[in-house]
DRENROTOR-275844 format. One line per 5 residues: their letters; for each residue x negated, y, z negated of C-alpha. Coordinates in steps of 0.02 Angstrom, whole numbers, plus 50000, padded with zeros to 5 digits. Each point is the difference from the previous one (the first is absolute). Layout:
a> X:Y:Z  ... .
This chain:
mekrp> 50510:48663:42015  49866:50011:50133  49993:50164:50095  50000:49997:50188  49906:50130:50102 .
advvt> 50128:50037:50133  50171:49958:50068  50016:50030:50187  50161:49979:50097  50034:50048:50180 .
nnrst> 50175:49989:50071  50118:50096:50112  50158:49900:49974  50101:49932:49857  49958:49831:49924 .
vedks> 50124:49857:49983  49961:49889:49851  50024:49812:50004  50135:49932:49886  49961:49847:49896 .
snnae> 50131:49866:49971  50027:49866:49870  50055:49821:50022  50187:49973:50017  50087:49978:49834 .
sseit> 50163:49920:49947  50164:50078:50051  50176:49945:49962  50181:50053:50017  50110:49971:49848 .
dntkn> 50191:50000:49994  50041:50029:49816  50181:49948:50023  49943:49824:50045  50160:49982:50102 .
tvnsd> 49988:49910:50165  50142:50003:50122  50004:49860:50127  50129:50011:50137  50017:49888:50150 .
raevt> 50024:50091:50161  50181:49994:50053  50026:49916:50166  50157:50047:50091  50061:49869:50122 .
nkean> 50152:49981:50108  50052:49818:49985  50134:50017:50132  49870:50051:50128  49910:49834:49973 .
tqtds> 50152:49902:50061  50029:50099:50158  49962:49926:50170  49844:50056:50093  50104:50097:50123 .
kkvtq> 50094:50084:49858  49833:50052:49922  49945:50072:50165  50163:50094:50011  49978:50072:49825 .
ktsgq> 49821:50052:50037  50054:50097:50153  50171:50067:49956  50015:49969:49813  50192:49987:50009 .
avndv> 50013:50181:50053  50166:50087:49967  50056:50113:50141  50089:50160:49954  50035:50059:50176 .
nknva> 50182:50040:49960  49967:50062:49823  50044:50181:50040  50162:49947:50084  50050:49896:49849 .
etttd> 49966:50143:49882  50104:50127:50098  50148:49889:50046  50153:50005:49886  50073:49840:50073 .
tentk> 49949:49858:49885  50023:49870:50135  49886:50094:50120  49866:50003:49865  50012:49810:49982 .
isryt> 49988:49976:50188  49844:50112:50010  49911:49902:49867  50052:49834:50077  49932:50055:50168 .
snldl> 49836:50046:49919  49988:49827:49921  50036:49920:50168  49856:50099:50077  49886:49936:49863 .
eniqe> 50055:49821:50028  49963:50018:50186  49825:50064:49960  49976:49857:49876  50051:49868:50128 .
sleqq> 49891:50078:50134  49849:50006:49887  50024:49818:49949  50014:49948:50182  49843:50101:50046 .
akenn> 49905:49919:49856  50048:49825:50059  49941:50041:50174  49838:50065:49927  49965:49833:49911 .
gkald> 50051:50069:49833  49869:50137:50000  50037:50177:49944  50039:50122:50139  49881:50143:50028 .
aksvt> 50055:50177:49957  50026:50046:50183  50120:49854:50029  50100:50037:49843  50014:50184:50048 .
sllrs> 50060:49957:50175  50128:49874:49934  50074:50120:49874  50012:50143:50122  50084:49892:50134 .
sdaan> 50127:49926:49879  50177:50060:49971  49943:50086:49840  49980:50169:50084  49889:50131:49915 .
fqvla> 49912:49868:49893  49814:50046:50006  49846:49908:49942  49888:50085:49873  49842:49895:50004 .
alten> 49826:50027:49933  49880:50086:50118  49920:49876:50118  49836:50004:49907  50089:49963:49834 .
iaead> 50097:49845:50055  49853:49883:49974  49961:50082:49833  50181:49981:49944  49999:49816:50046 .
kikan> 49838:49975:49904  50071:50085:49845  50155:49890:50008  49897:49842:50017  49882:50040:49856 .
aavti> 50104:50107:49883  49970:49982:49814  50179:50059:49968  50157:49978:50107  50165:50077:49942 .
pstdg> 50163:50001:50101  50127:50138:49972  50165:49957:49917  50094:50023:50164  49878:49889:50095 .
rytly> 49959:50132:50130  49827:50048:49936  49847:49911:49934  49856:50083:49907  49830:49919:50027 .
isrnt> 49849:50049:49894  49831:49938:50061  49920:50000:49827  50068:50057:49833  49835:50049:49918 .
wgntt> 49903:50162:50013  49842:50067:49920  49852:49908:49926  50065:49830:50051  49956:49861:50119 .
ngnqp> 50008:50071:50177  50031:50170:49923  49908:50078:50146  50144:49950:50115  50157:50107:50026 .
tkvll> 50173:49942:49948  50132:49998:50137  50186:50017:49964  50110:49947:50148  50186:50037:50013 .
sgnvl> 50075:49881:50126  50179:49968:50052  50152:50079:50080  50046:50180:49973  50165:50088:50026 .
sgdtv> 50009:50181:50051  50018:50102:49841  49900:49878:49892  49881:50071:49871  49864:49889:49927 .
tisip> 49881:50057:49863  49843:49909:49943  49917:50062:49839  49816:49962:49973  49931:50025:49822 .
sygiv> 49864:50132:50017  49964:50086:49834  49884:50117:50093  49887:49852:50039  50076:49892:50135 .
gvnsp> 50012:50087:50168  50124:49970:50142  49968:50046:50181  50135:50107:50081  50128:49885:50083 .
tidan> 50057:50021:50180  50140:49937:50113  50054:50048:50175  50095:50165:49987  50133:49930:50118 .
ygsas> 50056:49881:49863  49992:50111:49846  49873:50071:49880  49876:49942:49868  49937:50107:49858 .
lkdmg> 49891:49983:49845  50040:50087:49836  49927:50004:49825  50135:49956:49874  49940:49983:49821 .
ndkvv> 49864:49868:49997  50050:49929:50169  49966:50037:50182  50166:49972:50088  50016:49958:50185 .
iynft> 50170:50050:50068  50066:49932:50165  50153:50085:50075  50062:49904:50153  50105:50081:50135 .
tsgvi> 50006:49852:50120  50046:49818:49972  49876:49865:50043  49854:49889:49950  49865:50078:49890 .
npiit> 49823:49959:49941  49922:50157:49925  49843:49972:49895  49943:50098:49847  49813:49998:49962 .
ipadn> 49933:50014:49823  49814:50028:50029  49864:49926:49890  49905:50122:49889  49810:50009:50006 .
gygak> 49990:50085:49830  49936:50169:50060  50151:50114:50010  50056:50112:49858  50115:49921:49870 .
ptpmq> 50105:50073:49860  49906:50037:49838  50041:49874:49937  50107:49888:50108  50171:49971:49922 .
itqpt> 49992:49812:50008  49934:49859:49892  49877:49870:50061  50061:49889:50080  50188:50022:50026 .
vkdit> 50148:49931:50095  50124:50118:50082  50140:49968:50124  50020:50042:50182  50185:50042:50011 .
wtvng> 50112:50029:50149  50178:50047:50043  50114:49978:50151  50131:50136:50013  49978:50037:49815 .
veqts> 50018:49818:49945  49854:49937:49895  49916:49845:50069  49893:49868:49915  49835:50080:49950 .
aefhi> 49824:49931:50020  49861:49995:49871  49850:50108:50046  49842:49968:49900  49891:50156:49979 .
dvnpv> 49831:49952:49929  49899:50144:49929  49842:49922:49931  49862:50128:49965  49824:49937:49974 .
wdpkf> 49840:50086:49947  49814:49973:49990  49929:50125:49873  49814:50041:50002  49905:50096:49865 .
slskp> 49828:50070:50039  49871:50133:49960  49977:50128:50139  49885:50126:49913  49864:49949:49977 .
npnst> 50016:49872:50137  49918:49838:49943  49995:49937:50179  49908:50148:50074  49845:49961:50104 .
dqnal> 49928:50175:49976  49838:49992:49899  50048:50161:49912  50173:49938:49953  50047:49966:49820 .
kkmip> 50063:49821:49994  50033:49982:49813  50074:50115:49870  49916:50121:49882  50084:50087:49851 .
nyesi> 50091:50165:50029  49995:49980:50188  50160:50041:50093  50062:49838:50075  50149:49955:50108 .
yqlai> 50092:49834:49992  50139:49955:50120  50145:49878:49998  50077:49953:50168  50168:49912:49977 .
netng> 50021:49941:50182  50188:49972:49980  50120:49965:50142  50184:50050:50001  50048:49817:50019 .
vapgq> 50110:50006:50154  49876:49932:50128  49954:49817:50018  49829:49921:49977  49955:50096:49844 .
dyqns> 49897:49863:49921  49829:50083:50025  49946:49847:50097  50054:50046:50176  50055:50180:49997 .
lpyps> 50031:50147:49886  50135:50114:50069  49968:50180:49957  49960:50002:49813  49994:50158:49895 .
skins> 49843:50044:49903  50105:50057:49852  50156:49919:49927  50125:49982:50143  50142:50121:49968 .
avnyg> 50121:49894:50102  50003:49862:49869  49949:50094:49842  50130:50012:49861  49865:50047:49875 .
tviti> 49821:49939:49983  49871:50006:49860  49817:49965:50039  49885:49971:49851  49812:50007:50029 .
pmpkg> 49897:49959:49843  49828:50083:50017  49832:49962:49919  49955:50092:49841  49963:50185:50009 .
yvlde> 50095:50035:50160  50084:50172:50003  50126:50042:50136  49996:50176:50069  50189:50015:50018 .
satmq> 49998:50170:50085  49871:49950:50131  50089:49833:50025  50169:50080:50034  49920:50128:50115 .
lnnfg> 49908:49868:50099  50155:49890:50020  50111:50147:50044  50160:49902:49969  50155:50065:50085 .
dktti> 50111:49905:49880  50020:49968:49813  49852:49882:49979  49888:50035:49849  49830:49933:49944 .
tqdgn> 49958:50012:49815  49885:49920:49873  50053:49908:49842  49849:49940:49903  49895:49898:50121 .
niiit> 50149:49974:50116  50035:50101:50156  50188:50003:50032  50069:50036:50174  50188:50028:49989 .
vpkgs> 50096:49997:50164  50185:50040:49971  50142:49932:50108  49984:50059:50180  49824:50068:49978 .
gtqnw> 49853:49933:50098  49964:49998:50185  50040:49900:50155  49877:49955:50135  50073:50120:50127 .
ngggp> 49969:50154:49892  49821:49953:49956  49910:50037:49838  49848:49913:49929  49981:49893:49843 .
yqlvg> 50016:50062:49822  49843:50095:49946  49932:50010:49823  49876:50139:49962  49903:49984:49837 .
synip> 49836:49962:49914  49928:49894:49858  49966:50095:49840  49871:49879:49929  49812:50003:49965 .
mpnta> 49882:49943:50137  49970:49812:49975  49821:49947:49963  50007:49871:50139  50115:49963:50145 .
ttyta> 50167:49950:49925  50173:49947:50055  50149:50060:49900  50167:49910:50022  50179:50046:49954 .
dapit> 50094:49892:49876  50148:49956:50114  50039:49983:50186  50093:50123:50111  50188:49970:50006 .
ivqkl> 50140:50067:50111  50184:49980:49959  50123:50058:50132  50190:49999:49986  50091:49948:50158 .
nndgs> 50174:50052:49943  50080:50127:49884  50021:49893:49844  49828:49920:50014  50070:49824:50008 .
qtktw> 49890:49973:50153  49817:50045:49982  49837:49971:50089  49839:49985:49899  49815:49992:50038 .
tgptv> 49856:49955:49887  49838:50060:50075  49817:50003:49953  49925:50065:49839  49902:50159:50032 .
sqdfy> 49812:49984:49976  49871:50136:50025  49812:49983:50025  49890:50135:49922  49819:50050:50028 .
gendq> 49885:49991:49849  49882:50134:49938  49848:49910:50069  50074:49974:50174  49943:50097:50151 .
iplaq> 50161:50092:50037  50035:50073:50174  50047:50181:50006  50155:49953:50101  50071:50100:50143 .
vplya> 50049:50174:50053  50127:49969:50139  50006:50135:50134  50149:50049:50106  50013:50096:50164 .
kaayg> 50128:50054:50129  49968:50087:50165  50088:50018:50169  50093:49839:50034  50106:49918:50135 .
gnqll> 50065:50129:50122  49971:50147:49882  49834:50061:50067  49922:50165:49957  50032:50144:50116 .
nnghk> 49847:50088:50072  50083:50169:49985  49876:50080:49881  50131:50018:49861  49948:49960:49820 .
qivay> 50081:49842:49933  49970:49851:49885  49895:49876:50098  49971:49870:49863  50052:49949:49822 .
fgatn> 49885:49910:49876  50034:49928:49827  49911:49895:49867  50035:49904:49838  49872:49964:49864 .
esias> 50030:49817:49961  49825:49975:49936  49962:49960:49818  49923:50170:49966  50028:50187:50022 .
ysnys> 49883:50101:50109  49951:50158:49904  49880:50147:50023  50020:50005:50190  49932:49821:50011 .
snftf> 50116:49951:50143  50012:50064:50178  50131:49999:50136  49913:50017:50168  50102:50051:50153 .
nfdes> 49943:49993:50181  50100:50084:50138  49983:49997:50188  49950:50175:50056  50148:50004:50120 .
lgvtk> 50122:49992:49855  49950:50177:49960  50012:49975:49811  49973:50160:49901  50096:49964:49839 .
lktpt> 50019:49858:49873  50135:50011:49868  49956:49909:49837  50123:49900:49893  50041:50022:49817 .
ipgts> 49951:49844:49902  50026:49982:49812  49833:50031:49915  49926:50088:50151  49977:50189:49981 .
nykyt> 49894:50051:50149  49899:49940:50149  49826:50048:50059  49969:49986:50186  49865:50007:50133 .
ityad> 50051:50034:50181  49905:49961:50159  50061:50092:50155  49995:49951:50182  49851:50116:50030 .
gttse> 49900:49913:49862  50015:50139:49870  50061:49963:49823  50088:50086:49856  50046:49956:49820 .
gqvsa> 50133:50050:49878  50127:49950:49868  50192:50006:49993  50130:49958:49868  50096:49838:50024 .
gntit> 50146:50027:50118  49919:50144:50093  49936:50001:50179  49819:49996:50055  49981:50120:50147 .
gtgvi> 49848:49995:50114  49926:50136:50110  49997:49891:50155  50044:49825:50066  49963:49871:49863 .
tnivv> 49926:49832:50051  49949:49940:49826  50052:50047:49824  49953:49921:49833  50123:50034:49858 .
spddf> 49957:49958:49818  50135:50002:49863  49940:50049:49826  50092:49847:49932  50086:49857:50090 .
erdqt> 50074:49900:49858  50046:49817:49998  50177:49958:50060  50025:50173:50075  50051:50026:50180 .
tatnl> 50050:50118:50138  50160:49970:50096  49982:49833:50089  50163:49998:50099  49934:50114:50135 .
plnnf> 50124:50064:50129  50022:49931:50175  49995:50177:50063  50050:50058:50173  49836:50091:50018 .
anqtt> 50046:50080:50164  50149:50090:49924  49933:50012:49821  50165:49949:49920  49936:49923:49836 .
asvna> 49970:50101:49841  49835:49992:49907  49971:49860:49874  49882:49987:49851  49851:49934:50098 .
feayg> 49853:50064:50099  50066:50086:50157  49889:50052:50144  50058:50148:50106  49937:50019:50178 .
avpdt> 50038:50068:50172  49960:49895:50154  49937:50115:50140  50078:49991:50172  49835:49943:50072 .
vksgt> 50025:49824:49926  50067:49882:50132  50168:49915:49974  49982:49823:49928  49836:50036:49910 .
qlvan> 49982:49903:49836  49934:50105:49855  49932:49929:49837  50020:50054:49819  49946:49893:49850 .
mtftg> 49964:50007:49814  49874:49906:49891  49997:49990:49810  49836:49984:49902  49992:49998:49811 .
tv> 49866:49971:49868  50033:49942:49820 .
């Protein structure tokens, strides 16, 4: 291995590494039961309606053979049977009068349907006193007519007074799945009627809260078992057209872990009129999750453009591989990876996971650091990553994983290759490809599988000129609206951290951290971090007046100057390979000093009140090392 004279890195912010990606591999969904259910959509028609005259059709569209109960209370409280008969007969006569009037109006209107205003006026001026019209809001009339004209499902009630129209009976990852489903209840209501419409939900399908005019009754939405149930209680008789909206799902919102539904499935929209079950309608819920897994090496990064970056592997070097699953929850349309990709999860998607096993065969000599791997992934579930021979096994039990909305990066594998250094540049390849097997239901009769690439790793040879690689630096200072206060009080004015990702350790004080501070920061102290393998730090301070001082402190202790520090060079006795300070530095409210110390370099200063408001002050760190 050729020795390099120096490794110099200057940075005052964290580095984001590029992620490499592989070509897309094969993916398939398997139904082990091999059972296919084909069902033609039921079409409900009213043959009698087809033989009615045009004027009769107009009459039905406007009045729907409404039954007037104006004398209902009288009939119920009268003991004279004959009086009861007369009351009901009178009511029927009123209805016949309305029927004849509507037919006559329709003829005079050239057979065209009367507008809502004309129907309302006619009913209110008829002998059927107290008969009111309950119509859709003005802005919903056109929508109701459109739903009726284009409904996928039309079902009349058994008593002929109501008709249920459903604009489309599919939801989820289907054709036009980005469009809402509308459920229209149309017909003639009697005061005291109760109509319920049950939409299969299973915690997946949503229903917008229904509304009707409070003068005519109430509408409510309740969760009952796996359904969302709309309940209409009518207090006034009349014509109705309330619309229920089942919105499309864009795939982002939280879902059960996992969803209690197979993929795909057919459920029923059911409804009742005064407790009497009506003909149900099939509702196709298509949950079709898709994924696009990508396996790549992130440390060292083979795609780095930095001349000091390690782009191939060397033995016993801590490496990091990552596997991004890119799995959707399957309820949004267009999930073919050609046009759109609605909100995938980097890990297995918990919404569709009934148990997943990921097998990653690795090239010879690879050793997984299980402890570091679990720490880096920081799973909040029951996921495990273990090694069995040359295979890395990621086990994701039922309900574990993530969804897009709660974030989380790809699976990370921390390890190294315990092999001799090759004589020449060499590529080692695993003996089998990566596979993923995911169960989509409890018994595993439905599964989704993926066969990915075979892992290959390029290695430097002994005679290659090998870069020393990088020492990433990290920094945080006043940010956003959290400026420093020029009140002269001592506080943390900057955080600095570093990681030794180079191929060598820096021993015998051969590396330096150089800090430069604006004089107005008033820095007088620098706390040092504790790093495994580092026992103490030597330092040289330059003050604002040009004087200097030297000294030495144990790791973790604070270097204290005798005046305002503008430059300080800190040399650890050993800065070993793969060791690091804290890198997740706090977004501190510097003005209020609310964040506790972390294991990193921390500069303490006091901005004098002579510094003008809005002044920008600079603090930076440079790393220099010699091997």
